[in-house]
C-alpha positions, 0 to 999 in steps of 0.5 A: 500499500502507497502512503498518502499525502494529507495536507489540505481539507481536500485531501481530507475528504478524499481520502475519507478521514474527518475533523472532529473539535472539542471545546473545552469551554462549554464541553461541546463536541461536534464533527466539522463540515470539511465540505465548507471548507476551501479544498484547497486550504491546509488544515494544518494549523487551521484554527477554529472557534466553538460557535457556542461560546467563541471558545478555542476548539481542540481538533482530532483527525480520524478516518471515517468507518466505511465498512457498514457501506454507510454513505458518506454525505460530506464527501459525496458533497464535495465530489459534486454527487449530492442528491 
């Protein structure tokens, strides 16, 4: 298996990864809608603020689980295949 490069928001979507954010100020945990982020922008060093309290958000990168053949709405929107 060859390595993949994950530098941009588009790379994350293309390869089935997601970013989740956690606000320590108000304990809100949400997935970040990568389809709303500029595809060519680097996610490395990107900063997000909590929509609820404007606090700083800690980001977690993880792979989207596709073992159950569940649809990936964010990925499909980014690819332009939305219904």
